[in-house]
N, C-alpha and C positions, 0 to 999 in steps of 0.2 A: 358967557361961558359958565358962570356960576349957576345960571338958571338951567343950563343944559346938564350940569353936574347934579343939581338938585332933582331935576326931572329924571335923570338916569338912575339915581338912587331910588326914586319913587317907583320907577318901572321895575328895577331889580327887586324892590320890596314886594311889589305886586306879583311879580313873577314867582318869588319865593312863596308868597301866600297862595298863589294859584297852584304851584307845585305841591305845597303842603296839603291844600284842599283835595287836589287830585289824588295824592298819595293816600290820604285818609279814605277817600271814596273807593280807591282800589283795594285798600285793606279791608274795608267793610264788605265789598263784593267778594273778595277772597275768603273772608271769614264766613260769609254766607255759603260759598262753595264748600268750605270745610265742614260746615254744619250739615249740608246736604250729603256730602261724602260720608260723614260720620253716621248719619242716619241710614244711608245705604249700607254701610259696613255693618251696622247693628242689625238691619233686616237680614242681610246675608248670613251673619253670625247666628241669628235665631233660626234661620232655615237650615244651616249646617248642624246646629244642635239637634233640631228635629230629625234631620236625616240620620245623624249618628244614633239617636235613640231608636229609630226605626230599624236601622241595620243591626243594632244590638238585639232587638226583639227577634228579628229574622234569624240571627245567628243562634239564639236560644232555641227557637222553634226547630231549626235544622238539627241542633245538637240533640234535642229531645226526640225528634223523629229518628235520627241516626241511632240513638240508644235503643229505641223500640225495635228498629230493624235488626240491630245486633243481637238483641235478646231473642227475637223470633228466629234468627239464623242459628243461634246456640241451641234453642229448643228443638229445631228441626234436625240439627246434627245429632243431638242426644237421641231423638226418636229413630233416626236412621241407624245409629249404632245399636240401639236395642233390637230393632228389627233384624239387623245383620247378625247379631249374636243369637237371636232366637232362630233364625234360619240355619245357622251353623249347628246349633244344638239339635234342631230337628233332623238335619242331614246326618249328624253323627248318630242320633238315636235310630234313625231309619236304617243306616248302615249296620248298626249293631243288631237290630231286629232281623235284617236280611241275612246276616252271618249266622244268627241263631236258627233261623228258618232253614238255611242250607244245611247246617249240622243235623237238624232234626230230619230233614229229607234224606240226607246221606245215611243216617241211622236206620230210617224206615226202609230205604232201598237196600241197605246192607242186610237187614233182617229178611226182606222179601227174597233177596238173592240167596241167602242161606237156606231159607225154606224151600226154594226151588231146587237148590242142590240136594237137599235132603229128600225132597219129593222124587227127584230124578233117581237118587240112589235107591229109594224104596221101590220105585217103579222098576228099576233095573233088577233089584233083588227079587221082586215079585215075578217079573217076567222070566227070570232065570230059573226060578223054582218050577215054573209051569212047564 
């Protein structure tokens, strides 16, 4: 029996040693996985940094392009406003010139009318005398 007890302790000791060796082996394998995962995380992190930098550059380009477009729109608006004012000024000037022309024509027609009336009075007087 004592031999059995001694052998049982040896078996238990071997089992503990075996478990210990297996555990260390699993730990080493797990550590290797962690290193692989860590390396993968570093690669993904580097790719993410690169992507963030690219997105920042694109945002800056879009902002610059947007600023140029807004400036072009502002200039176009100013040009349209100048043309509109110029058009209204020309319309006003044209209207004023038309009014002046009408007055001149009325004066001329009035003078012509007065001359006709005078002429007809002269004609009447001259025909009456005869």
